[in-house]
TIRO-2110 file (N, C-alpha, C; in Angstrom, 1 decimal):
// TIRO-2110
-78.1, -63.1, -4.3, N, 1, A
-77.9, -61.9, -5.1, CA, 1, A
-76.8, -60.9, -5.9, C, 1, A
-76.5, -60.6, -5.3, N, 2, A
-74.8, -59.9, -5.4, CA, 2, A
-74.1, -60.8, -7.1, C, 2, A
-74.0, -61.9, -6.3, N, 3, A
-73.4, -62.7, -7.2, CA, 3, A
-74.3, -63.0, -8.2, C, 3, A
-75.7, -63.4, -8.6, N, 4, A
-76.3, -62.8, -9.1, CA, 4, A
-76.3, -62.1, -10.5, C, 4, A
-76.4, -60.6, -9.9, N, 5, A
-75.9, -59.8, -10.5, CA, 5, A
-74.3, -59.3, -11.4, C, 5, A
-73.6, -59.8, -10.4, N, 6, A
-72.3, -60.0, -11.0, CA, 6, A
-72.5, -60.7, -12.4, C, 6, A
-72.9, -61.9, -12.6, N, 7, A
-72.6, -62.4, -13.1, CA, 7, A
-73.6, -62.2, -14.6, C, 7, A
-74.8, -61.3, -13.7, N, 8, A
-75.9, -60.7, -15.4, CA, 8, A
-74.6, -60.1, -16.2, C, 8, A
-73.9, -59.4, -15.1, N, 9, A
-73.3, -58.2, -15.9, CA, 9, A
-72.0, -58.6, -16.8, C, 9, A
-71.6, -59.6, -15.8, N, 10, A
-70.5, -60.2, -16.9, CA, 10, A
-71.3, -60.6, -18.7, C, 10, A
-72.4, -61.4, -18.5, N, 11, A
-72.6, -62.0, -19.3, CA, 11, A
-73.3, -60.9, -20.2, C, 11, A
-73.3, -59.8, -19.9, N, 12, A
-74.5, -58.8, -21.0, CA, 12, A
-73.0, -58.2, -21.3, C, 12, A
-71.7, -58.0, -20.6, N, 13, A
-70.6, -57.0, -21.4, CA, 13, A
-70.5, -57.9, -22.6, C, 13, A
-70.5, -59.7, -22.0, N, 14, A
-69.4, -60.8, -23.3, CA, 14, A
-70.7, -60.9, -24.5, C, 14, A
-71.5, -60.8, -24.0, N, 15, A
-72.4, -60.5, -25.4, CA, 15, A
-72.5, -59.2, -25.8, C, 15, A
-72.8, -57.7, -25.3, N, 16, A
-71.8, -56.7, -26.3, CA, 16, A
-70.4, -56.8, -26.8, C, 16, A
-69.6, -57.3, -25.8, N, 17, A
-68.7, -57.6, -26.8, CA, 17, A
-68.5, -58.3, -28.2, C, 17, A
-69.5, -59.8, -27.5, N, 18, A
-69.3, -60.7, -28.9, CA, 18, A
-70.1, -60.5, -29.8, C, 18, A
-70.8, -59.4, -30.0, N, 19, A
-71.7, -58.6, -31.2, CA, 19, A
-71.2, -57.7, -31.8, C, 19, A
-70.1, -56.6, -30.9, N, 20, A
-69.7, -56.1, -31.6, CA, 20, A
-68.1, -56.7, -32.4, C, 20, A
-67.7, -58.1, -32.2, N, 21, A
-67.1, -59.0, -32.7, CA, 21, A
-67.2, -59.3, -34.1, C, 21, A
-68.7, -59.9, -34.0, N, 22, A
-69.2, -59.8, -35.4, CA, 22, A
-69.9, -58.7, -36.0, C, 22, A
-70.4, -57.7, -35.5, N, 23, A
-70.4, -56.7, -36.5, CA, 23, A
-69.1, -56.2, -37.2, C, 23, A
-68.5, -55.9, -36.5, N, 24, A
-66.9, -55.8, -37.6, CA, 24, A
-66.2, -56.7, -38.1, C, 24, A
-66.7, -58.1, -38.3, N, 25, A
-66.2, -59.7, -38.6, CA, 25, A
-67.1, -59.0, -39.7, C, 25, A
-68.1, -58.4, -39.8, N, 26, A
-69.1, -58.5, -41.0, CA, 26, A
-68.5, -57.7, -41.8, C, 26, A
-67.8, -56.4, -40.8, N, 27, A
-67.8, -55.5, -41.6, CA, 27, A
-66.8, -55.9, -42.7, C, 27, A
-65.8, -56.2, -42.2, N, 28, A
-64.6, -56.4, -42.8, CA, 28, A
-64.8, -57.8, -43.9, C, 28, A
-65.7, -58.5, -43.6, N, 29, A
-65.8, -59.8, -44.7, CA, 29, A
-66.8, -59.1, -45.9, C, 29, A
-67.5, -58.2, -45.8, N, 30, A
-68.2, -57.2, -46.6, CA, 30, A
-67.0, -56.4, -48.2, C, 30, A
-66.4, -56.1, -47.2, N, 31, A
-65.5, -54.9, -47.4, CA, 31, A
-64.4, -55.9, -48.7, C, 31, A
-64.5, -56.6, -48.2, N, 32, A
-63.2, -57.6, -48.4, CA, 32, A
-64.2, -58.4, -49.7, C, 32, A
-65.3, -58.6, -49.9, N, 33, A
-66.3, -59.0, -51.3, CA, 33, A
-66.3, -58.4, -51.9, C, 33, A
-66.8, -56.6, -51.5, N, 34, A
-66.9, -55.8, -52.7, CA, 34, A
-65.6, -55.2, -53.1, C, 34, A
-64.8, -55.3, -52.5, N, 35, A
-63.3, -55.3, -53.2, CA, 35, A
-63.0, -56.5, -54.4, C, 35, A
-63.2, -57.6, -53.6, N, 36, A
-63.4, -58.1, -54.9, CA, 36, A
-63.4, -58.2, -55.9, C, 36, A
-64.8, -58.1, -55.5, N, 37, A
-65.7, -58.4, -57.2, CA, 37, A
-65.6, -56.6, -58.0, C, 37, A
-65.3, -55.7, -57.5, N, 38, A
-64.5, -54.4, -58.3, CA, 38, A
-63.7, -55.4, -58.9, C, 38, A
-62.4, -55.8, -58.4, N, 39, A
-61.0, -56.4, -58.9, CA, 39, A
-61.7, -56.8, -59.7, C, 39, A
-62.3, -57.8, -59.9, N, 40, A
-62.8, -58.7, -61.1, CA, 40, A
-63.5, -57.8, -61.7, C, 40, A
-64.3, -56.7, -61.8, N, 41, A
-64.9, -56.3, -63.2, CA, 41, A
-63.7, -55.3, -63.5, C, 41, A
-62.3, -55.3, -63.1, N, 42, A
-61.6, -54.3, -63.5, CA, 42, A
-60.6, -55.2, -64.0, C, 42, A
-61.0, -56.7, -64.6, N, 43, A
-59.8, -57.6, -65.1, CA, 43, A
-59.0, -58.0, -64.2, C, 43, A
-58.8, -57.2, -62.2, N, 44, A
-57.3, -57.4, -62.4, CA, 44, A
-58.3, -58.7, -61.1, C, 44, A
-57.9, -60.1, -61.3, N, 45, A
-57.8, -61.6, -59.9, CA, 45, A
-57.0, -60.8, -58.7, C, 45, A
-56.7, -60.0, -59.3, N, 46, A
-55.7, -60.2, -57.8, CA, 46, A
-56.5, -59.6, -56.5, C, 46, A
-56.5, -60.7, -55.0, N, 47, A
-57.3, -60.7, -54.5, CA, 47, A
-57.0, -59.4, -53.3, C, 47, A
-57.8, -59.1, -52.6, N, 48, A
-57.0, -58.2, -51.5, CA, 48, A
-55.9, -58.5, -50.2, C, 48, A
-55.7, -58.7, -49.9, N, 49, A
-54.6, -59.0, -49.0, CA, 49, A
-55.5, -59.5, -47.1, C, 49, A
-55.2, -59.8, -46.7, N, 50, A
-56.5, -61.0, -45.9, CA, 50, A
-55.9, -60.2, -44.4, C, 50, A
-56.5, -60.2, -43.5, N, 51, A
-56.2, -60.0, -42.4, CA, 51, A
-56.7, -60.2, -41.0, C, 51, A
-56.4, -59.9, -40.5, N, 52, A
-56.9, -61.0, -38.8, CA, 52, A
-58.4, -60.0, -38.4, C, 52, A
-59.1, -60.2, -38.0, N, 53, A
-60.3, -59.4, -37.6, CA, 53, A
-60.1, -59.7, -36.0, C, 53, A
-59.8, -60.4, -35.5, N, 54, A
-60.0, -60.9, -33.9, CA, 54, A
-58.7, -60.0, -33.1, C, 54, A
-58.2, -59.9, -32.2, N, 55, A
-57.1, -59.1, -32.5, CA, 55, A
-57.2, -58.9, -31.0, C, 55, A
-56.2, -58.2, -29.5, N, 56, A
-55.9, -57.5, -28.9, CA, 56, A
-56.6, -56.6, -28.6, C, 56, A
-58.0, -56.1, -27.3, N, 57, A
-58.5, -55.1, -27.5, CA, 57, A
-58.0, -53.8, -25.9, C, 57, A
-57.8, -52.9, -26.2, N, 58, A
-57.3, -52.1, -26.0, CA, 58, A
-58.6, -51.6, -24.8, C, 58, A
-58.7, -51.6, -23.1, N, 59, A
-59.7, -50.7, -23.2, CA, 59, A
-59.7, -50.3, -21.6, C, 59, A
-59.5, -49.5, -21.3, N, 60, A
-60.4, -48.6, -20.0, CA, 60, A
-60.5, -48.8, -18.9, C, 60, A
-60.0, -48.9, -18.2, N, 61, A
-60.2, -49.7, -16.6, CA, 61, A
-60.5, -48.3, -15.6, C, 61, A
-61.6, -48.6, -14.7, N, 62, A
-61.5, -48.0, -13.3, CA, 62, A
-62.3, -48.9, -12.1, C, 62, A
-60.8, -48.7, -11.5, N, 63, A
-61.1, -49.1, -10.0, CA, 63, A
-61.8, -48.0, -8.9, C, 63, A
-62.9, -48.4, -8.7, N, 64, A
-63.3, -47.8, -7.9, CA, 64, A
-63.2, -48.6, -5.8, C, 64, A
-62.9, -48.5, -4.9, N, 65, A
-62.8, -49.2, -3.6, CA, 65, A
-63.8, -48.2, -3.3, C, 65, A
-64.1, -48.4, -2.2, N, 66, A
-65.6, -48.0, -1.0, CA, 66, A
-64.7, -48.8, 0.9, C, 66, A
-64.6, -48.1, 1.4, N, 67, A
-63.7, -48.7, 2.5, CA, 67, A
-65.2, -48.3, 3.2, C, 67, A
-64.3, -48.9, 4.7, N, 68, A
-65.6, -48.8, 5.7, CA, 68, A
-65.9, -48.1, 6.5, C, 68, A
-65.2, -47.2, 6.4, N, 69, A
-64.7, -45.1, 6.9, CA, 69, A
-65.6, -44.3, 5.7, C, 69, A
-66.0, -45.1, 4.8, N, 70, A
-66.3, -44.3, 3.9, CA, 70, A
-66.1, -43.5, 2.8, C, 70, A
-64.6, -43.4, 3.1, N, 71, A
-63.9, -43.0, 2.1, CA, 71, A
-63.7, -43.4, 0.4, C, 71, A
-63.7, -43.1, -0.8, N, 72, A
-64.1, -44.1, -2.0, CA, 72, A
-62.1, -43.4, -2.6, C, 72, A
-61.8, -44.5, -3.3, N, 73, A
-60.7, -44.1, -4.3, CA, 73, A
-61.1, -44.8, -5.7, C, 73, A
-59.8, -43.6, -6.8, N, 74, A
-60.3, -44.8, -8.2, CA, 74, A
-59.3, -44.7, -8.4, C, 74, A
-58.8, -45.9, -9.5, N, 75, A
-57.8, -46.1, -9.9, CA, 75, A
-58.8, -46.8, -11.4, C, 75, A
-57.0, -45.8, -12.5, N, 76, A
-57.4, -46.2, -14.0, CA, 76, A
-56.5, -46.1, -14.4, C, 76, A
-56.7, -47.3, -14.7, N, 77, A
-55.4, -48.6, -15.9, CA, 77, A
-56.3, -48.4, -17.3, C, 77, A
-55.3, -48.7, -17.8, N, 78, A
-55.5, -49.0, -19.2, CA, 78, A
-55.3, -51.1, -19.6, C, 78, A
-56.2, -51.9, -19.5, N, 79, A
-56.2, -53.0, -20.2, CA, 79, A
-56.1, -53.5, -20.7, C, 79, A
-55.1, -55.0, -21.3, N, 80, A
-55.3, -55.1, -23.0, CA, 80, A
-55.7, -56.2, -23.0, C, 80, A
-57.4, -56.9, -23.4, N, 81, A
-57.8, -57.9, -23.3, CA, 81, A
-57.3, -58.9, -24.5, C, 81, A
-56.7, -60.2, -24.2, N, 82, A
-56.7, -60.7, -24.6, CA, 82, A
-57.1, -62.1, -24.6, C, 82, A
-58.5, -62.0, -24.1, N, 83, A
-59.0, -64.0, -23.4, CA, 83, A
-60.1, -62.9, -22.8, C, 83, A
-61.1, -63.3, -23.1, N, 84, A
-62.8, -62.9, -22.1, CA, 84, A
-62.5, -63.4, -21.3, C, 84, A
-62.7, -64.9, -21.1, N, 85, A
-62.7, -65.9, -19.9, CA, 85, A
-61.6, -65.0, -19.1, C, 85, A
-60.3, -64.6, -19.1, N, 86, A
-58.7, -63.9, -18.3, CA, 86, A
-59.5, -62.9, -17.5, C, 86, A
-59.8, -62.1, -18.3, N, 87, A
-60.0, -60.9, -18.4, CA, 87, A
-61.1, -61.0, -17.3, C, 87, A
-62.6, -61.2, -16.9, N, 88, A
-63.8, -61.6, -15.8, CA, 88, A
-62.9, -62.2, -14.9, C, 88, A
-61.9, -63.4, -15.1, N, 89, A
-61.2, -63.7, -14.0, CA, 89, A
-61.0, -63.3, -13.6, C, 89, A
-59.8, -62.3, -13.4, N, 90, A
-59.0, -61.5, -12.9, CA, 90, A
-60.0, -60.3, -12.5, C, 90, A
-60.6, -60.5, -13.2, N, 91, A
-61.9, -59.1, -12.0, CA, 91, A
-63.1, -59.4, -11.5, C, 91, A
-63.0, -60.6, -10.7, N, 92, A
-64.0, -61.5, -10.1, CA, 92, A
-65.0, -61.1, -8.7, C, 92, A
-63.4, -59.7, -8.0, N, 93, A
-64.6, -59.8, -6.8, CA, 93, A
-64.9, -57.9, -6.7, C, 93, A
-64.6, -58.0, -8.4, N, 94, A
-65.8, -57.0, -8.2, CA, 94, A
-66.8, -55.9, -8.9, C, 94, A
-67.4, -56.0, -9.0, N, 95, A
-69.1, -55.5, -9.5, CA, 95, A
-69.2, -54.5, -10.7, C, 95, A
-69.4, -54.4, -11.4, N, 96, A
-68.9, -53.8, -12.7, CA, 96, A
-70.5, -53.3, -12.5, C, 96, A
-70.0, -51.5, -12.4, N, 97, A
-71.3, -50.3, -12.5, CA, 97, A
-72.0, -49.6, -13.5, C, 97, A
-70.6, -49.8, -14.6, N, 98, A
-71.0, -48.8, -15.5, CA, 98, A
-69.7, -49.2, -16.9, C, 98, A
-70.5, -49.2, -17.9, N, 99, A
-69.6, -49.5, -19.2, CA, 99, A
-69.5, -49.0, -20.2, C, 99, A
-69.1, -48.3, -21.2, N, 100, A
-69.5, -47.7, -22.4, CA, 100, A
-68.3, -48.4, -23.6, C, 100, A
-68.3, -48.4, -24.7, N, 101, A
-67.5, -48.6, -25.8, CA, 101, A
-66.0, -48.4, -25.6, C, 101, A
-65.7, -47.7, -24.6, N, 102, A
-64.3, -47.4, -24.2, CA, 102, A
-64.1, -47.3, -23.0, C, 102, A
-64.8, -47.5, -21.8, N, 103, A
-64.3, -47.7, -20.3, CA, 103, A
-65.3, -49.0, -19.8, C, 103, A
-64.9, -49.4, -19.2, N, 104, A
-65.6, -50.3, -17.7, CA, 104, A
-65.1, -49.5, -16.5, C, 104, A
-66.0, -49.2, -15.3, N, 105, A
-66.4, -48.9, -14.5, CA, 105, A
-66.6, -50.4, -13.4, C, 105, A
-65.7, -50.5, -12.4, N, 106, A
-65.9, -51.6, -11.6, CA, 106, A
-65.7, -51.0, -10.3, C, 106, A
-66.4, -51.9, -9.3, N, 107, A
-66.9, -51.6, -7.9, CA, 107, A
-66.3, -52.8, -6.6, C, 107, A
-65.5, -52.6, -6.1, N, 108, A
-65.4, -53.3, -4.5, CA, 108, A
-65.4, -52.7, -3.5, C, 108, A
-66.0, -53.0, -2.5, N, 109, A
-66.3, -53.0, -1.0, CA, 109, A
-65.3, -53.3, -0.2, C, 109, A
-64.1, -52.7, 0.2, N, 110, A
-62.7, -53.0, 0.7, CA, 110, A
-63.3, -53.5, 2.7, C, 110, A
-63.2, -54.3, 2.7, N, 111, A
-63.3, -54.4, 5.0, CA, 111, A
-62.2, -54.3, 5.3, C, 111, A
-62.0, -52.6, 5.7, N, 112, A
-60.9, -52.7, 5.5, CA, 112, A
-61.0, -50.8, 6.0, C, 112, A
-60.2, -50.3, 6.6, N, 113, A
-60.1, -48.7, 6.7, CA, 113, A
-59.1, -47.4, 5.4, C, 113, A
-59.8, -47.1, 5.5, N, 114, A
-58.8, -46.1, 3.9, CA, 114, A
-57.4, -46.3, 4.5, C, 114, A
-56.7, -46.0, 3.3, N, 115, A
-55.3, -45.1, 3.8, CA, 115, A
-55.1, -44.8, 4.7, C, 115, A
-55.9, -43.5, 3.9, N, 116, A
-55.7, -42.2, 5.3, CA, 116, A
-55.5, -42.2, 6.0, C, 116, A
-56.6, -43.0, 6.2, N, 117, A
-57.3, -43.3, 8.0, CA, 117, A
-55.8, -43.9, 8.5, C, 117, A
-55.4, -44.9, 8.5, N, 118, A
-53.8, -45.4, 9.3, CA, 118, A
-52.7, -44.2, 9.2, C, 118, A
-52.6, -43.8, 8.1, N, 119, A
-51.6, -43.4, 7.9, CA, 119, A
-51.5, -41.5, 8.9, C, 119, A
-52.6, -41.2, 8.6, N, 120, A
-53.3, -39.7, 9.6, CA, 120, A
-54.7, -39.6, 9.9, C, 120, A
-55.0, -40.5, 10.5, N, 121, A
-56.3, -40.7, 11.6, CA, 121, A
-56.2, -40.0, 12.7, C, 121, A
-56.7, -39.5, 13.9, N, 122, A
-56.7, -39.4, 14.9, CA, 122, A
-58.1, -39.0, 15.1, C, 122, A
-58.1, -40.3, 15.8, N, 123, A
-59.9, -40.2, 17.2, CA, 123, A
-59.5, -38.5, 18.0, C, 123, A
-60.6, -37.8, 18.1, N, 124, A
-60.6, -36.8, 19.3, CA, 124, A
-62.3, -36.8, 19.4, C, 124, A
-62.3, -35.5, 19.4, N, 125, A
-63.3, -34.9, 20.1, CA, 125, A
-63.4, -33.6, 19.7, C, 125, A
-65.1, -33.2, 19.4, N, 126, A
-65.4, -31.8, 18.9, CA, 126, A
-66.1, -31.2, 20.4, C, 126, A
-65.8, -29.4, 20.0, N, 127, A
-66.7, -29.4, 21.4, CA, 127, A
-67.9, -29.2, 21.5, C, 127, A
-68.1, -30.0, 20.5, N, 128, A
-69.9, -30.3, 21.1, CA, 128, A
-70.0, -31.8, 22.1, C, 128, A
-68.7, -31.9, 22.1, N, 129, A
-68.6, -33.3, 22.7, CA, 129, A
-69.4, -35.2, 21.3, C, 129, A
-68.6, -34.5, 20.5, N, 130, A
-68.6, -35.3, 19.2, CA, 130, A
-67.8, -35.9, 19.3, C, 130, A
-67.9, -37.8, 19.1, N, 131, A
-66.7, -38.4, 18.8, CA, 131, A
-66.4, -38.4, 17.0, C, 131, A
-64.8, -37.8, 16.7, N, 132, A
-64.8, -38.0, 15.3, CA, 132, A
-62.8, -38.2, 15.1, C, 132, A
-63.1, -38.5, 13.8, N, 133, A
-62.0, -38.3, 13.6, CA, 133, A
-61.5, -37.2, 12.4, C, 133, A
-60.1, -37.2, 13.3, N, 134, A
-59.6, -35.9, 12.4, CA, 134, A
-58.3, -36.3, 11.1, C, 134, A
-58.3, -35.6, 9.7, N, 135, A
-57.1, -35.8, 9.0, CA, 135, A
-55.6, -34.8, 10.7, C, 135, A
-55.2, -35.4, 10.8, N, 136, A
-53.8, -35.0, 11.1, CA, 136, A
-55.0, -34.8, 13.1, C, 136, A
-53.5, -34.4, 13.1, N, 137, A
-54.1, -33.9, 15.5, CA, 137, A
-55.5, -33.4, 15.6, C, 137, A
-55.8, -33.6, 16.2, N, 138, A
-57.6, -33.0, 16.6, CA, 138, A
-57.5, -32.0, 16.3, C, 138, A
-58.3, -31.5, 15.1, N, 139, A
-58.5, -29.8, 15.2, CA, 139, A
-59.8, -29.3, 14.0, C, 139, A
-60.7, -28.5, 15.0, N, 140, A
-62.4, -28.4, 14.2, CA, 140, A
-62.2, -28.4, 13.0, C, 140, A
-61.2, -27.9, 11.9, N, 141, A
-61.0, -27.2, 10.2, CA, 141, A
-60.7, -28.6, 9.6, C, 141, A
-60.4, -29.7, 10.8, N, 142, A
-60.6, -31.0, 10.3, CA, 142, A
-60.4, -32.5, 9.9, C, 142, A
-62.4, -32.3, 9.7, N, 143, A
-62.7, -32.8, 10.8, CA, 143, A
-63.4, -34.1, 9.2, C, 143, A
-62.8, -35.2, 9.3, N, 144, A
-63.0, -35.9, 8.0, CA, 144, A
-63.7, -37.0, 8.3, C, 144, A
-64.7, -37.7, 9.4, N, 145, A
-66.0, -38.1, 10.3, CA, 145, A
-66.2, -37.9, 11.1, C, 145, A
-67.5, -38.6, 11.6, N, 146, A
-67.9, -38.2, 12.8, CA, 146, A
-68.8, -39.5, 13.2, C, 146, A
-68.6, -39.5, 14.6, N, 147, A
-70.2, -41.1, 14.8, CA, 147, A
-71.4, -40.5, 16.0, C, 147, A
-70.6, -40.1, 17.2, N, 148, A
-71.5, -39.8, 17.5, CA, 148, A
-71.2, -39.4, 19.0, C, 148, A
-72.9, -39.0, 19.6, N, 149, A
-72.3, -37.8, 20.7, CA, 149, A
-72.1, -38.8, 22.4, C, 149, A
-70.6, -38.0, 22.9, N, 150, A
-70.4, -38.4, 24.0, CA, 150, A
-71.0, -37.8, 25.0, C, 150, A
-71.5, -38.3, 26.1, N, 151, A
-71.6, -38.1, 27.7, CA, 151, A
-70.4, -37.9, 28.1, C, 151, A
-69.7, -36.6, 28.2, N, 152, A
-68.6, -36.1, 28.5, CA, 152, A
-68.5, -36.3, 30.6, C, 152, A
-69.8, -35.9, 30.7, N, 153, A
-70.2, -36.1, 32.0, CA, 153, A
-69.5, -38.0, 32.7, C, 153, A
-69.5, -38.9, 32.4, N, 154, A
-69.2, -40.3, 32.3, CA, 154, A
-68.5, -40.8, 32.0, C, 154, A
-67.3, -40.1, 31.0, N, 155, A
-66.0, -40.3, 30.3, CA, 155, A
-65.1, -39.9, 31.6, C, 155, A
-63.8, -41.1, 31.6, N, 156, A
-62.9, -41.3, 32.5, CA, 156, A
-61.9, -39.7, 32.3, C, 156, A
-61.5, -39.2, 33.5, N, 157, A
-60.9, -38.0, 32.8, CA, 157, A
-59.6, -38.0, 31.7, C, 157, A
-58.6, -38.9, 32.0, N, 158, A
-58.0, -40.3, 31.5, CA, 158, A
-57.9, -40.7, 29.7, C, 158, A
-59.2, -40.6, 29.4, N, 159, A
-59.7, -41.0, 28.1, CA, 159, A
-60.9, -39.8, 27.3, C, 159, A
-60.9, -38.2, 28.6, N, 160, A
-61.6, -37.1, 27.6, CA, 160, A
-59.6, -37.1, 27.4, C, 160, A
-58.5, -36.2, 28.2, N, 161, A
-57.5, -35.6, 27.5, CA, 161, A
-56.8, -36.5, 26.6, C, 161, A
-56.7, -38.2, 26.0, N, 162, A
-56.6, -38.9, 25.2, CA, 162, A
-57.4, -38.4, 23.6, C, 162, A
-58.3, -38.0, 23.8, N, 163, A
-58.8, -37.9, 22.8, CA, 163, A
-59.1, -35.9, 22.7, C, 163, A
-58.9, -35.8, 23.5, N, 164, A
-58.2, -34.0, 22.8, CA, 164, A
-57.0, -34.0, 22.6, C, 164, A
-55.9, -35.1, 23.1, N, 165, A
-54.5, -35.0, 22.1, CA, 165, A
-54.7, -35.5, 21.1, C, 165, A
-55.9, -36.9, 20.9, N, 166, A
-56.1, -37.3, 19.5, CA, 166, A
-55.0, -38.9, 20.3, C, 166, A
-56.5, -39.7, 18.9, N, 167, A
-55.8, -41.3, 19.1, CA, 167, A
-55.4, -41.7, 18.0, C, 167, A
-54.3, -42.2, 17.8, N, 168, A
-54.0, -42.6, 16.5, CA, 168, A
-54.6, -43.8, 16.2, C, 168, A
-55.1, -43.8, 14.5, N, 169, A
-56.0, -45.2, 14.6, CA, 169, A
-55.2, -45.8, 13.8, C, 169, A
-54.1, -45.6, 12.7, N, 170, A
-53.4, -46.9, 13.1, CA, 170, A
-53.6, -47.9, 11.8, C, 170, A
-54.7, -48.5, 12.3, N, 171, A
-55.4, -50.1, 11.7, CA, 171, A
-57.1, -50.3, 11.6, C, 171, A
-57.4, -51.4, 11.0, N, 172, A
-58.8, -51.5, 11.4, CA, 172, A
-59.0, -51.6, 12.0, C, 172, A
-58.4, -52.9, 13.2, N, 173, A
-58.1, -53.3, 14.7, CA, 173, A
-58.8, -52.0, 15.9, C, 173, A
-57.7, -51.1, 15.9, N, 174, A
-57.7, -50.0, 17.1, CA, 174, A
-58.6, -49.6, 16.5, C, 174, A
-59.2, -48.8, 15.0, N, 175, A
-60.3, -48.4, 14.8, CA, 175, A
-61.2, -49.1, 15.5, C, 175, A
-62.4, -50.6, 15.1, N, 176, A
-63.4, -50.8, 15.8, CA, 176, A
-62.8, -50.8, 17.4, C, 176, A
-61.7, -51.0, 18.4, N, 177, A
-61.7, -51.2, 19.4, CA, 177, A
-62.0, -49.9, 20.5, C, 177, A
-61.5, -47.9, 19.3, N, 178, A
-62.0, -47.5, 19.7, CA, 178, A
-63.7, -46.3, 19.6, C, 178, A
-64.1, -47.7, 18.9, N, 179, A
-65.5, -47.4, 18.7, CA, 179, A
-66.5, -47.9, 19.4, C, 179, A
-66.2, -49.6, 19.9, N, 180, A
-66.7, -49.5, 21.2, CA, 180, A
-65.9, -49.3, 22.5, C, 180, A
-64.9, -48.9, 22.6, N, 181, A
-64.6, -48.3, 23.9, CA, 181, A
-65.6, -47.2, 24.2, C, 181, A
-65.7, -46.4, 23.6, N, 182, A
-65.9, -45.0, 23.6, CA, 182, A
-67.7, -45.4, 23.3, C, 182, A
-68.6, -46.3, 22.6, N, 183, A
-69.5, -46.5, 22.1, CA, 183, A
-70.0, -46.9, 24.0, C, 183, A
-69.4, -47.3, 25.3, N, 184, A
-69.8, -46.5, 25.7, CA, 184, A
-70.2, -45.8, 26.6, C, 184, A
-70.3, -44.4, 26.5, N, 185, A
-70.0, -43.5, 27.1, CA, 185, A
-71.1, -42.2, 26.1, C, 185, A
-72.4, -43.1, 25.1, N, 186, A
-73.0, -43.3, 23.5, CA, 186, A
-73.3, -42.0, 24.9, C, 186, A
-74.0, -40.8, 24.0, N, 187, A
-75.7, -39.8, 25.0, CA, 187, A
-76.9, -40.2, 24.3, C, 187, A
-77.1, -40.7, 25.7, N, 188, A
-78.5, -40.8, 25.7, CA, 188, A
-79.8, -39.5, 25.5, C, 188, A
-79.7, -39.7, 23.5, N, 189, A
-80.6, -38.0, 24.0, CA, 189, A
-82.4, -38.7, 23.7, C, 189, A
-83.2, -37.7, 24.4, N, 190, A
-84.3, -37.7, 24.2, CA, 190, A
-85.3, -36.6, 23.7, C, 190, A
END
């Protein structure tokens, strides 16, 4: 279904570009015809200079990335389109989510954790016993993601101490491992 929607969006954008180019071409042709007829009326057989209608088009592109941990990032670039086929091939893995005459917004879900978590994320536990990720070493004010309530009575003292100090996230594998290990201690609320 996503692939169909992506193809549909591409076709819509391609149709939009084609229509805009046709309109521009018609306006240039019409201007040349009018100027040519006016020049003949004035006794001047001089033909207006020809110029290329189709050429590269520069457009603003916004690339949104959504990571497994919910973090979003945006990258803004300016792209010169020389060939529509090459342009769409370059953004094949992206979903077109919005467009206007000056800007296209693409989105992609990234099967990884965000760079912020890799660099500065730590698993920890809140005073209420909720497994959380902190920006930097555990501190109540810097919780960036919360998961679930832990049954701290079942937690091994070593695991509890590690959570209080903070367990570095580092990478996706470690992120998943920590969630799996501490998922065993999820509190069953009634």
